[in-house]
Biopython code that builds the backbone (N, CA, C, O; Angstrom):
import numpy as np
from Bio.PDB.StructureBuilder import StructureBuilder

atoms = [
    (1, "MET", "N", (-39.081, 84.725, -74.867)),
    (1, "MET", "CA", (-40.054, 84.478, -75.758)),
    (1, "MET", "C", (-40.702, 83.258, -75.782)),
    (1, "MET", "O", (-40.173, 82.157, -75.932)),
    (2, "SER", "N", (-42.194, 83.574, -75.585)),
    (2, "SER", "CA", (-43.100, 82.498, -75.596)),
    (2, "SER", "C", (-43.341, 81.624, -76.791)),
    (2, "SER", "O", (-43.458, 82.141, -77.901)),
    (3, "HIS", "N", (-43.412, 80.483, -76.643)),
    (3, "HIS", "CA", (-43.767, 79.543, -77.552)),
    (3, "HIS", "C", (-45.145, 79.229, -77.901)),
    (3, "HIS", "O", (-45.730, 79.136, -76.822)),
    (4, "PRO", "N", (-45.915, 79.032, -78.790)),
    (4, "PRO", "CA", (-47.355, 78.867, -79.130)),
    (4, "PRO", "C", (-47.543, 77.584, -78.167)),
    (4, "PRO", "O", (-48.486, 77.548, -77.378)),
    (5, "GLU", "N", (-46.601, 76.525, -78.265)),
    (5, "GLU", "CA", (-46.896, 75.184, -77.749)),
    (5, "GLU", "C", (-46.969, 75.326, -76.297)),
    (5, "GLU", "O", (-47.422, 74.419, -75.599)),
    (6, "ASP", "N", (-46.470, 76.610, -75.733)),
    (6, "ASP", "CA", (-46.300, 76.661, -74.039)),
    (6, "ASP", "C", (-47.755, 76.649, -73.628)),
    (6, "ASP", "O", (-48.092, 76.126, -72.566)),
    (7, "SER", "N", (-48.560, 77.171, -74.387)),
    (7, "SER", "CA", (-49.679, 77.714, -74.130)),
    (7, "SER", "C", (-50.912, 76.531, -74.346)),
    (7, "SER", "O", (-51.984, 76.646, -73.752)),
    (8, "ILE", "N", (-50.686, 75.627, -75.074)),
    (8, "ILE", "CA", (-51.305, 74.593, -75.410)),
    (8, "ILE", "C", (-51.711, 73.591, -74.332)),
    (8, "ILE", "O", (-50.909, 72.913, -73.689)),
    (9, "GLN", "N", (-53.074, 73.566, -74.196)),
    (9, "GLN", "CA", (-53.574, 72.602, -72.909)),
    (9, "GLN", "C", (-54.420, 71.543, -73.540)),
    (9, "GLN", "O", (-54.975, 71.711, -74.626)),
    (10, "LYS", "N", (-54.501, 70.518, -72.878)),
    (10, "LYS", "CA", (-55.191, 69.207, -73.245)),
    (10, "LYS", "C", (-56.810, 69.719, -73.311)),
    (10, "LYS", "O", (-57.397, 70.463, -72.525)),
    (11, "GLN", "N", (-57.269, 69.114, -74.418)),
    (11, "GLN", "CA", (-58.951, 69.170, -74.229)),
    (11, "GLN", "C", (-59.586, 68.286, -73.617)),
    (11, "GLN", "O", (-60.670, 68.508, -73.078)),
    (12, "TYR", "N", (-58.976, 67.117, -73.614)),
    (12, "TYR", "CA", (-59.573, 65.988, -72.972)),
    (12, "TYR", "C", (-58.642, 65.001, -72.251)),
    (12, "TYR", "O", (-57.550, 64.681, -72.721)),
    (13, "TYR", "N", (-59.140, 64.517, -71.043)),
    (13, "TYR", "CA", (-58.365, 63.621, -70.185)),
    (13, "TYR", "C", (-58.882, 62.317, -69.958)),
    (13, "TYR", "O", (-60.101, 62.178, -70.058)),
    (14, "THR", "N", (-58.140, 61.287, -69.655)),
    (14, "THR", "CA", (-58.532, 60.065, -69.723)),
    (14, "THR", "C", (-59.034, 59.914, -67.937)),
    (14, "THR", "O", (-58.659, 60.650, -67.024)),
    (15, "ILE", "N", (-59.894, 58.832, -67.848)),
    (15, "ILE", "CA", (-60.698, 58.766, -66.351)),
    (15, "ILE", "C", (-59.250, 58.544, -65.571)),
    (15, "ILE", "O", (-59.064, 59.293, -64.612)),
    (16, "GLY", "N", (-58.180, 57.566, -65.897)),
    (16, "GLY", "CA", (-56.957, 57.508, -65.066)),
    (16, "GLY", "C", (-56.406, 59.089, -64.563)),
    (16, "GLY", "O", (-56.263, 59.576, -63.442)),
    (17, "GLU", "N", (-56.246, 59.467, -65.531)),
    (17, "GLU", "CA", (-55.699, 61.179, -65.316)),
    (17, "GLU", "C", (-56.265, 61.826, -64.370)),
    (17, "GLU", "O", (-55.633, 62.335, -63.444)),
    (18, "VAL", "N", (-57.808, 61.890, -64.530)),
    (18, "VAL", "CA", (-58.846, 62.614, -63.623)),
    (18, "VAL", "C", (-58.717, 61.858, -62.348)),
    (18, "VAL", "O", (-58.525, 62.529, -61.334)),
    (19, "ALA", "N", (-58.786, 60.676, -62.253)),
    (19, "ALA", "CA", (-58.633, 60.082, -60.885)),
    (19, "ALA", "C", (-57.485, 60.605, -60.118)),
    (19, "ALA", "O", (-57.609, 60.998, -58.958)),
    (20, "LYS", "N", (-56.316, 60.610, -60.793)),
    (20, "LYS", "CA", (-55.033, 60.940, -60.079)),
    (20, "LYS", "C", (-55.289, 62.281, -59.516)),
    (20, "LYS", "O", (-55.322, 62.625, -58.335)),
    (21, "GLU", "N", (-55.478, 63.029, -60.685)),
    (21, "GLU", "CA", (-55.473, 64.423, -60.544)),
    (21, "GLU", "C", (-56.380, 64.889, -59.280)),
    (21, "GLU", "O", (-56.073, 65.863, -58.593)),
    (22, "LEU", "N", (-57.538, 64.084, -59.046)),
    (22, "LEU", "CA", (-58.574, 64.637, -57.907)),
    (22, "LEU", "C", (-58.296, 63.703, -56.733)),
    (22, "LEU", "O", (-58.919, 63.916, -55.693)),
    (23, "ASP", "N", (-57.521, 62.799, -56.780)),
    (23, "ASP", "CA", (-57.184, 61.946, -55.508)),
    (23, "ASP", "C", (-58.502, 60.979, -55.401)),
    (23, "ASP", "O", (-58.986, 60.820, -54.280)),
    (24, "LEU", "N", (-59.094, 60.336, -56.518)),
    (24, "LEU", "CA", (-60.252, 59.668, -56.299)),
    (24, "LEU", "C", (-60.147, 58.385, -57.067)),
    (24, "LEU", "O", (-59.137, 58.415, -57.770)),
    (25, "THR", "N", (-60.684, 57.495, -57.163)),
    (25, "THR", "CA", (-60.769, 55.973, -57.680)),
    (25, "THR", "C", (-61.593, 56.274, -58.972)),
    (25, "THR", "O", (-62.510, 57.094, -59.020)),
    (26, "THR", "N", (-61.176, 55.548, -59.962)),
    (26, "THR", "CA", (-61.870, 55.474, -61.217)),
    (26, "THR", "C", (-63.244, 54.787, -60.992)),
    (26, "THR", "O", (-64.183, 55.191, -61.678)),
    (27, "SER", "N", (-63.459, 53.764, -60.079)),
    (27, "SER", "CA", (-64.766, 53.219, -59.885)),
    (27, "SER", "C", (-65.619, 54.450, -59.114)),
    (27, "SER", "O", (-66.834, 54.372, -59.296)),
    (28, "LEU", "N", (-65.314, 55.204, -58.555)),
    (28, "LEU", "CA", (-65.829, 56.165, -57.558)),
    (28, "LEU", "C", (-66.312, 57.295, -58.491)),
    (28, "LEU", "O", (-67.314, 57.938, -58.176)),
    (29, "ILE", "N", (-65.553, 57.592, -59.766)),
    (29, "ILE", "CA", (-65.902, 58.509, -60.752)),
    (29, "ILE", "C", (-66.855, 58.070, -61.569)),
    (29, "ILE", "O", (-67.635, 58.846, -62.121)),
    (30, "ARG", "N", (-66.890, 56.718, -61.737)),
    (30, "ARG", "CA", (-67.958, 56.120, -62.567)),
    (30, "ARG", "C", (-69.313, 55.995, -61.923)),
    (30, "ARG", "O", (-70.413, 56.161, -62.450)),
    (31, "PHE", "N", (-69.015, 55.664, -60.652)),
    (31, "PHE", "CA", (-70.408, 55.809, -59.901)),
    (31, "PHE", "C", (-71.060, 57.021, -59.832)),
    (31, "PHE", "O", (-72.278, 57.176, -59.920)),
    (32, "TRP", "N", (-70.025, 58.086, -59.633)),
    (32, "TRP", "CA", (-70.934, 59.441, -59.482)),
    (32, "TRP", "C", (-71.274, 59.849, -60.885)),
    (32, "TRP", "O", (-72.107, 60.756, -60.906)),
    (33, "GLU", "N", (-70.878, 59.450, -62.033)),
    (33, "GLU", "CA", (-71.619, 59.735, -63.210)),
    (33, "GLU", "C", (-72.962, 59.106, -63.237)),
    (33, "GLU", "O", (-73.871, 59.635, -63.877)),
    (34, "THR", "N", (-73.124, 58.059, -62.610)),
    (34, "THR", "CA", (-74.615, 57.495, -62.558)),
    (34, "THR", "C", (-75.475, 58.148, -61.786)),
    (34, "THR", "O", (-76.697, 58.110, -61.930)),
    (35, "GLU", "N", (-74.712, 58.942, -60.706)),
    (35, "GLU", "CA", (-75.565, 59.456, -59.738)),
    (35, "GLU", "C", (-75.850, 61.048, -60.083)),
    (35, "GLU", "O", (-76.843, 61.636, -59.654)),
    (36, "PHE", "N", (-74.977, 61.584, -60.805)),
    (36, "PHE", "CA", (-75.094, 63.064, -61.213)),
    (36, "PHE", "C", (-75.166, 63.241, -62.738)),
    (36, "PHE", "O", (-74.270, 62.771, -63.440)),
    (37, "ARG", "N", (-75.981, 63.761, -63.156)),
    (37, "ARG", "CA", (-76.115, 64.033, -64.580)),
    (37, "ARG", "C", (-75.398, 65.131, -65.272)),
    (37, "ARG", "O", (-75.400, 65.288, -66.492)),
    (38, "GLU", "N", (-74.770, 65.896, -64.392)),
    (38, "GLU", "CA", (-73.799, 66.916, -64.753)),
    (38, "GLU", "C", (-72.677, 66.406, -65.221)),
    (38, "GLU", "O", (-71.984, 67.049, -66.010)),
    (39, "ILE", "N", (-72.323, 65.103, -64.772)),
    (39, "ILE", "CA", (-71.014, 64.326, -65.424)),
    (39, "ILE", "C", (-71.352, 63.599, -66.607)),
    (39, "ILE", "O", (-71.937, 62.518, -66.550)),
    (40, "ASN", "N", (-70.976, 64.201, -67.783)),
    (40, "ASN", "CA", (-71.227, 63.621, -68.793)),
    (40, "ASN", "C", (-70.057, 63.328, -69.854)),
    (40, "ASN", "O", (-70.007, 63.922, -70.932)),
    (41, "PRO", "N", (-69.042, 62.282, -69.425)),
    (41, "PRO", "CA", (-68.085, 62.648, -70.316)),
    (41, "PRO", "C", (-68.428, 61.874, -71.806)),
    (41, "PRO", "O", (-69.385, 61.117, -71.971)),
    (42, "LYS", "N", (-67.486, 62.218, -72.785)),
    (42, "LYS", "CA", (-67.599, 61.772, -74.252)),
    (42, "LYS", "C", (-67.191, 60.534, -74.074)),
    (42, "LYS", "O", (-66.867, 60.133, -72.956)),
    (43, "LYS", "N", (-67.158, 59.868, -75.015)),
    (43, "LYS", "CA", (-66.378, 58.486, -75.365)),
    (43, "LYS", "C", (-65.461, 58.575, -76.609)),
    (43, "LYS", "O", (-65.947, 59.063, -77.629)),
    (44, "ASN", "N", (-64.365, 58.209, -76.616)),
    (44, "ASN", "CA", (-63.492, 58.214, -77.873)),
    (44, "ASN", "C", (-63.909, 56.893, -78.793)),
    (44, "ASN", "O", (-64.883, 56.199, -78.500)),
    (45, "ARG", "N", (-63.269, 56.694, -79.655)),
    (45, "ARG", "CA", (-63.539, 55.611, -80.652)),
    (45, "ARG", "C", (-63.537, 54.370, -80.205)),
    (45, "ARG", "O", (-64.241, 53.478, -80.680)),
    (46, "LYS", "N", (-62.749, 54.235, -79.264)),
    (46, "LYS", "CA", (-62.139, 53.044, -78.470)),
    (46, "LYS", "C", (-63.169, 52.876, -77.396)),
    (46, "LYS", "O", (-62.996, 51.903, -76.662)),
    (47, "GLY", "N", (-64.290, 53.698, -77.145)),
    (47, "GLY", "CA", (-65.143, 53.650, -76.329)),
    (47, "GLY", "C", (-64.822, 54.160, -74.730)),
    (47, "GLY", "O", (-65.617, 54.050, -73.796)),
    (48, "ASN", "N", (-63.406, 54.764, -74.654)),
    (48, "ASN", "CA", (-63.099, 54.997, -73.511)),
    (48, "ASN", "C", (-63.657, 56.386, -72.987)),
    (48, "ASN", "O", (-63.791, 57.279, -73.824)),
    (49, "ARG", "N", (-63.926, 56.587, -71.922)),
    (49, "ARG", "CA", (-64.471, 57.918, -71.364)),
    (49, "ARG", "C", (-63.300, 59.142, -71.615)),
    (49, "ARG", "O", (-62.109, 58.943, -71.376)),
    (50, "VAL", "N", (-63.766, 60.281, -72.073)),
    (50, "VAL", "CA", (-62.755, 61.443, -72.037)),
    (50, "VAL", "C", (-63.382, 62.642, -71.597)),
    (50, "VAL", "O", (-64.338, 63.139, -72.194)),
    (51, "TYR", "N", (-62.855, 63.133, -70.538)),
    (51, "TYR", "CA", (-63.349, 64.212, -69.873)),
    (51, "TYR", "C", (-62.794, 65.630, -70.042)),
    (51, "TYR", "O", (-61.578, 65.766, -70.173)),
    (52, "THR", "N", (-63.489, 66.542, -70.046)),
    (52, "THR", "CA", (-63.130, 68.039, -70.422)),
    (52, "THR", "C", (-62.947, 68.664, -68.942)),
    (52, "THR", "O", (-63.304, 68.114, -67.901)),
    (53, "GLU", "N", (-62.297, 69.966, -69.061)),
    (53, "GLU", "CA", (-61.806, 70.623, -68.176)),
    (53, "GLU", "C", (-63.473, 70.931, -67.291)),
    (53, "GLU", "O", (-63.469, 70.893, -66.061)),
    (54, "LYS", "N", (-64.619, 71.181, -67.946)),
    (54, "LYS", "CA", (-65.951, 71.501, -67.311)),
    (54, "LYS", "C", (-66.286, 70.153, -66.566)),
    (54, "LYS", "O", (-66.678, 70.225, -65.401)),
    (55, "ASP", "N", (-66.178, 69.167, -67.058)),
    (55, "ASP", "CA", (-66.382, 67.960, -66.251)),
    (55, "ASP", "C", (-65.351, 67.764, -65.050)),
    (55, "ASP", "O", (-65.720, 67.363, -63.946)),
    (56, "ILE", "N", (-64.343, 68.006, -65.283)),
    (56, "ILE", "CA", (-63.342, 68.191, -63.958)),
    (56, "ILE", "C", (-63.804, 69.097, -63.126)),
    (56, "ILE", "O", (-63.655, 68.761, -61.951)),
    (57, "ASP", "N", (-64.273, 70.046, -63.273)),
    (57, "ASP", "CA", (-64.713, 71.215, -62.496)),
    (57, "ASP", "C", (-65.711, 70.646, -61.796)),
    (57, "ASP", "O", (-65.769, 70.748, -60.570)),
    (58, "THR", "N", (-66.636, 69.959, -62.544)),
    (58, "THR", "CA", (-67.971, 69.343, -61.915)),
    (58, "THR", "C", (-67.435, 68.462, -60.496)),
    (58, "THR", "O", (-67.679, 68.686, -59.310)),
    (59, "LEU", "N", (-66.739, 67.551, -61.037)),
    (59, "LEU", "CA", (-66.315, 66.461, -60.270)),
    (59, "LEU", "C", (-65.368, 67.101, -59.060)),
    (59, "LEU", "O", (-65.333, 66.451, -58.016)),
    (60, "LYS", "N", (-64.718, 68.139, -59.121)),
    (60, "LYS", "CA", (-64.431, 68.971, -57.917)),
    (60, "LYS", "C", (-65.431, 69.395, -56.827)),
    (60, "LYS", "O", (-65.399, 69.291, -55.601)),
    (61, "LYS", "N", (-66.362, 69.927, -57.717)),
    (61, "LYS", "CA", (-67.521, 70.371, -56.680)),
    (61, "LYS", "C", (-68.243, 69.455, -56.131)),
    (61, "LYS", "O", (-68.816, 69.734, -55.078)),
    (62, "ILE", "N", (-68.396, 68.078, -56.740)),
    (62, "ILE", "CA", (-69.032, 67.068, -55.892)),
    (62, "ILE", "C", (-67.960, 66.230, -54.876)),
    (62, "ILE", "O", (-68.270, 65.778, -53.774)),
    (63, "ARG", "N", (-66.775, 66.143, -55.441)),
    (63, "ARG", "CA", (-65.785, 65.809, -54.080)),
    (63, "ARG", "C", (-65.750, 66.556, -52.904)),
    (63, "ARG", "O", (-65.601, 66.018, -51.807)),
    (64, "TYR", "N", (-65.910, 68.090, -53.095)),
    (64, "TYR", "CA", (-65.863, 69.064, -52.035)),
    (64, "TYR", "C", (-67.185, 68.750, -51.425)),
    (64, "TYR", "O", (-67.087, 68.313, -50.278)),
    (65, "LEU", "N", (-68.393, 68.857, -51.889)),
    (65, "LEU", "CA", (-69.607, 68.559, -51.106)),
    (65, "LEU", "C", (-69.615, 67.259, -50.422)),
    (65, "LEU", "O", (-69.957, 67.241, -49.239)),
    (66, "LEU", "N", (-69.313, 66.273, -50.958)),
    (66, "LEU", "CA", (-69.360, 64.897, -50.433)),
    (66, "LEU", "C", (-68.240, 64.279, -49.424)),
    (66, "LEU", "O", (-68.451, 63.437, -48.551)),
    (67, "LYS", "N", (-67.095, 64.848, -49.722)),
    (67, "LYS", "CA", (-65.963, 64.673, -49.156)),
    (67, "LYS", "C", (-65.654, 65.543, -47.986)),
    (67, "LYS", "O", (-65.488, 65.073, -46.860)),
    (68, "SER", "N", (-65.576, 66.860, -48.268)),
    (68, "SER", "CA", (-65.250, 67.950, -47.449)),
    (68, "SER", "C", (-66.368, 68.369, -46.550)),
    (68, "SER", "O", (-66.240, 68.531, -45.336)),
    (69, "LYS", "N", (-67.507, 68.540, -47.250)),
    (69, "LYS", "CA", (-68.718, 69.129, -46.355)),
    (69, "LYS", "C", (-69.784, 68.039, -45.805)),
    (69, "LYS", "O", (-70.775, 68.333, -45.137)),
    (70, "LYS", "N", (-69.385, 66.629, -46.230)),
    (70, "LYS", "CA", (-70.029, 65.734, -45.864)),
    (70, "LYS", "C", (-71.450, 65.649, -45.850)),
    (70, "LYS", "O", (-72.129, 65.300, -44.884)),
    (71, "TYR", "N", (-72.001, 66.097, -47.347)),
    (71, "TYR", "CA", (-73.177, 66.247, -47.775)),
    (71, "TYR", "C", (-73.566, 64.766, -48.414)),
    (71, "TYR", "O", (-72.677, 64.151, -49.003)),
    (72, "THR", "N", (-74.901, 64.190, -48.298)),
    (72, "THR", "CA", (-75.191, 63.181, -48.575)),
    (72, "THR", "C", (-75.278, 63.236, -50.343)),
    (72, "THR", "O", (-74.823, 64.248, -50.876)),
    (73, "ILE", "N", (-75.712, 62.425, -50.996)),
    (73, "ILE", "CA", (-75.760, 62.348, -52.505)),
    (73, "ILE", "C", (-76.722, 63.280, -52.893)),
    (73, "ILE", "O", (-76.512, 64.164, -53.723)),
    (74, "LYS", "N", (-78.002, 63.055, -52.176)),
    (74, "LYS", "CA", (-79.316, 63.965, -52.482)),
    (74, "LYS", "C", (-78.831, 65.156, -52.032)),
    (74, "LYS", "O", (-78.973, 66.006, -52.911)),
    (75, "GLY", "N", (-78.319, 65.593, -51.043)),
    (75, "GLY", "CA", (-78.023, 67.009, -50.546)),
    (75, "GLY", "C", (-77.040, 67.469, -51.657)),
    (75, "GLY", "O", (-77.283, 68.580, -52.128)),
    (76, "ALA", "N", (-76.088, 66.873, -52.097)),
    (76, "ALA", "CA", (-74.704, 67.521, -53.255)),
    (76, "ALA", "C", (-75.683, 67.938, -54.484)),
    (76, "ALA", "O", (-75.647, 69.060, -54.989)),
    (77, "LYS", "N", (-76.648, 66.805, -54.947)),
    (77, "LYS", "CA", (-77.403, 67.148, -56.059)),
    (77, "LYS", "C", (-78.237, 68.468, -55.972)),
    (77, "LYS", "O", (-78.446, 69.218, -56.926)),
    (78, "GLU", "N", (-78.687, 68.647, -54.686)),
    (78, "GLU", "CA", (-79.484, 69.960, -54.493)),
    (78, "GLU", "C", (-78.669, 71.140, -54.413)),
    (78, "GLU", "O", (-78.990, 72.126, -55.076)),
    (79, "ARG", "N", (-77.805, 71.151, -53.787)),
    (79, "ARG", "CA", (-76.682, 71.902, -53.747)),
    (79, "ARG", "C", (-76.176, 72.510, -55.036)),
    (79, "ARG", "O", (-76.015, 73.714, -55.237)),
    (80, "LEU", "N", (-75.960, 71.575, -55.837)),
    (80, "LEU", "CA", (-75.250, 71.870, -57.189)),
    (80, "LEU", "C", (-76.338, 72.304, -58.450)),
    (80, "LEU", "O", (-75.997, 72.924, -59.457)),
    (81, "LYS", "N", (-77.502, 71.903, -58.197)),
    (81, "LYS", "CA", (-78.605, 72.275, -59.017)),
    (81, "LYS", "C", (-79.026, 73.851, -58.569)),
    (81, "LYS", "O", (-79.440, 74.656, -59.403)),
    (82, "HIS", "N", (-78.876, 74.154, -57.259)),
    (82, "HIS", "CA", (-79.576, 75.685, -56.979)),
    (82, "HIS", "C", (-78.291, 76.583, -56.542)),
    (82, "HIS", "O", (-78.376, 77.808, -56.451)),
    (83, "GLU", "N", (-77.139, 75.889, -56.289)),
    (83, "GLU", "CA", (-75.954, 76.902, -55.921)),
    (83, "GLU", "C", (-74.549, 76.522, -56.279)),
    (83, "GLU", "O", (-73.595, 76.481, -55.502)),
    (84, "SER", "N", (-74.550, 76.279, -57.418)),
    (84, "SER", "CA", (-73.225, 75.746, -58.034)),
    (84, "SER", "C", (-72.454, 76.954, -58.284)),
    (84, "SER", "O", (-71.308, 76.516, -58.381)),
    (85, "LYS", "N", (-72.399, 78.234, -58.449)),
    (85, "LYS", "CA", (-71.683, 79.271, -58.399)),
    (85, "LYS", "C", (-70.988, 79.306, -57.116)),
    (85, "LYS", "O", (-69.763, 79.400, -57.049)),
    (86, "ALA", "N", (-71.928, 79.213, -55.861)),
    (86, "ALA", "CA", (-71.648, 79.444, -54.686)),
    (86, "ALA", "C", (-70.527, 78.413, -54.086)),
    (86, "ALA", "O", (-69.603, 78.708, -53.327)),
    (87, "VAL", "N", (-70.786, 77.379, -54.519)),
    (87, "VAL", "CA", (-69.873, 75.999, -54.446)),
    (87, "VAL", "C", (-68.666, 76.510, -54.927)),
    (87, "VAL", "O", (-67.683, 76.722, -54.218)),
    (88, "GLU", "N", (-68.746, 76.743, -56.339)),
    (88, "GLU", "CA", (-67.349, 77.016, -57.042)),
    (88, "GLU", "C", (-66.617, 78.231, -56.109)),
    (88, "GLU", "O", (-65.403, 78.190, -55.913)),
    (89, "GLU", "N", (-67.417, 79.255, -55.582)),
    (89, "GLU", "CA", (-66.350, 80.355, -55.007)),
    (89, "GLU", "C", (-65.829, 79.843, -53.569)),
    (89, "GLU", "O", (-64.755, 80.259, -53.134)),
    (90, "GLU", "N", (-66.685, 78.852, -52.785)),
    (90, "GLU", "CA", (-66.243, 78.130, -51.730)),
    (90, "GLU", "C", (-64.899, 77.471, -51.948)),
    (90, "GLU", "O", (-63.928, 77.686, -51.223)),
    (91, "ILE", "N", (-64.900, 76.684, -52.953)),
    (91, "ILE", "CA", (-63.779, 75.987, -53.464)),
    (91, "ILE", "C", (-62.613, 76.879, -53.582)),
    (91, "ILE", "O", (-61.587, 76.709, -52.923)),
    (92, "GLN", "N", (-62.782, 77.818, -54.419)),
    (92, "GLN", "CA", (-61.518, 78.681, -54.601)),
    (92, "GLN", "C", (-61.175, 79.594, -53.268)),
    (92, "GLN", "O", (-60.044, 80.073, -53.185)),
    (93, "ILE", "N", (-61.939, 79.787, -52.443)),
    (93, "ILE", "CA", (-61.667, 80.554, -51.182)),
    (93, "ILE", "C", (-60.726, 79.303, -50.429)),
    (93, "ILE", "O", (-59.579, 79.519, -50.037)),
    (94, "ARG", "N", (-61.301, 78.179, -50.318)),
    (94, "ARG", "CA", (-60.588, 77.034, -49.771)),
    (94, "ARG", "C", (-59.283, 76.791, -50.319)),
    (94, "ARG", "O", (-58.314, 76.714, -49.563)),
    (95, "GLU", "N", (-59.162, 76.659, -51.588)),
    (95, "GLU", "CA", (-57.973, 76.580, -52.222)),
    (95, "GLU", "C", (-56.696, 77.539, -51.770)),
    (95, "GLU", "O", (-55.539, 77.217, -51.496)),
    (96, "THR", "N", (-57.382, 78.923, -51.798)),
    (96, "THR", "CA", (-56.547, 79.964, -51.609)),
    (96, "THR", "C", (-56.041, 79.954, -50.357)),
    (96, "THR", "O", (-54.878, 80.305, -50.159)),
    (97, "LEU", "N", (-56.891, 79.532, -49.317)),
    (97, "LEU", "CA", (-56.328, 79.311, -47.888)),
    (97, "LEU", "C", (-55.460, 78.236, -47.749)),
    (97, "LEU", "O", (-54.468, 78.415, -47.041)),
    (98, "LEU", "N", (-55.601, 77.324, -48.196)),
    (98, "LEU", "CA", (-54.829, 76.240, -48.173)),
    (98, "LEU", "C", (-53.255, 76.405, -48.907)),
    (98, "LEU", "O", (-52.316, 75.694, -48.547)),
    (99, "ARG", "N", (-53.161, 77.178, -49.701)),
    (99, "ARG", "CA", (-52.253, 77.719, -50.365)),
    (99, "ARG", "C", (-51.433, 78.739, -49.285)),
    (99, "ARG", "O", (-50.252, 78.533, -49.007)),
    (100, "LEU", "N", (-52.051, 79.635, -48.828)),
    (100, "LEU", "CA", (-51.802, 80.512, -47.770)),
    (100, "LEU", "C", (-51.029, 79.744, -46.684)),
    (100, "LEU", "O", (-49.885, 80.057, -46.354)),
    (101, "ARG", "N", (-51.753, 78.669, -46.118)),
    (101, "ARG", "CA", (-51.390, 78.154, -44.980)),
    (101, "ARG", "C", (-50.116, 77.330, -45.339)),
    (101, "ARG", "O", (-49.424, 77.036, -44.365)),
    (102, "ALA", "N", (-49.702, 76.925, -46.496)),
    (102, "ALA", "CA", (-48.479, 76.010, -46.921)),
    (102, "ALA", "C", (-47.453, 77.098, -46.985)),
    (102, "ALA", "O", (-46.359, 76.919, -46.449)),
    (103, "PHE", "N", (-47.745, 78.252, -47.627)),
    (103, "PHE", "CA", (-46.741, 79.207, -47.634)),
    (103, "PHE", "C", (-46.257, 79.775, -46.201)),
    (103, "PHE", "O", (-45.079, 80.109, -46.075)),
    (104, "LEU", "N", (-47.040, 79.872, -45.262)),
    (104, "LEU", "CA", (-46.926, 80.184, -44.152)),
    (104, "LEU", "C", (-46.295, 79.339, -43.223)),
    (104, "LEU", "O", (-45.509, 79.834, -42.415)),
    (105, "LEU", "N", (-46.554, 77.999, -43.225)),
    (105, "LEU", "CA", (-45.673, 76.830, -42.849)),
    (105, "LEU", "C", (-44.170, 76.617, -43.280)),
    (105, "LEU", "O", (-43.219, 76.180, -42.632)),
    (106, "GLU", "N", (-44.269, 77.095, -44.665)),
    (106, "GLU", "CA", (-42.841, 77.111, -45.245)),
    (106, "GLU", "C", (-42.068, 78.167, -44.703)),
    (106, "GLU", "O", (-40.929, 77.891, -44.327)),
    (107, "LEU", "N", (-42.600, 79.645, -44.568)),
    (107, "LEU", "CA", (-42.064, 80.437, -44.065)),
    (107, "LEU", "C", (-41.389, 80.485, -42.611)),
    (107, "LEU", "O", (-40.281, 80.920, -42.296)),
    (108, "LYS", "N", (-42.533, 79.823, -41.707)),
    (108, "LYS", "CA", (-42.189, 79.465, -40.447)),
    (108, "LYS", "C", (-40.863, 78.597, -40.229)),
    (108, "LYS", "O", (-40.024, 78.807, -39.353)),
    (109, "GLU", "N", (-40.826, 77.416, -41.347)),
    (109, "GLU", "CA", (-39.694, 76.405, -41.300)),
    (109, "GLU", "C", (-38.368, 77.027, -41.277)),
    (109, "GLU", "O", (-37.377, 76.691, -40.629)),
    (110, "SER", "N", (-38.584, 78.342, -42.396)),
    (110, "SER", "CA", (-37.267, 78.842, -42.834)),
    (110, "SER", "C", (-36.686, 79.932, -41.860)),
    (110, "SER", "O", (-35.566, 80.399, -42.069)),
    (111, "LEU", "N", (-37.526, 80.370, -40.696)),
    (111, "LEU", "CA", (-37.154, 81.119, -39.838)),
    (111, "LEU", "C", (-36.109, 80.463, -38.678)),
    (111, "LEU", "O", (-35.681, 81.167, -37.763)),
]
sb = StructureBuilder()
sb.init_structure("model")
sb.init_model(0)
sb.init_chain("A")
sb.init_seg("    ")
for serial, (resi, resn, name, xyz) in enumerate(atoms, 1):
    if name == "N":
        sb.init_residue(resn, " ", resi, " ")
    sb.init_atom(name, np.array(xyz, "f"), 0.0, 1.0, " ", f" {name:<3s}", serial, name[0])
structure = sb.get_structure()
């Protein structure tokens, strides 16, 4: 039997939580906020940044373009502006392939 609280998901995440999840530094996230207008976290009453799932997805796209594909900031901005869906699909394919690779390596170890 499923409990309603099992499906409850956080709506907002702190910059520390986001940095840990994405393996980035908080200062890099703050820098990217100044460079990419797509990242626009709200601020709570204390003035701390709070990120939504949409913000996190955007940060994942930026991380993928800058770190994995080695785009410049200017190039990443252009790609996000014109091909955001394609970037999202590339990330999903990459994550699927990485999970498959991990599974195959685990399978190989068990033989």
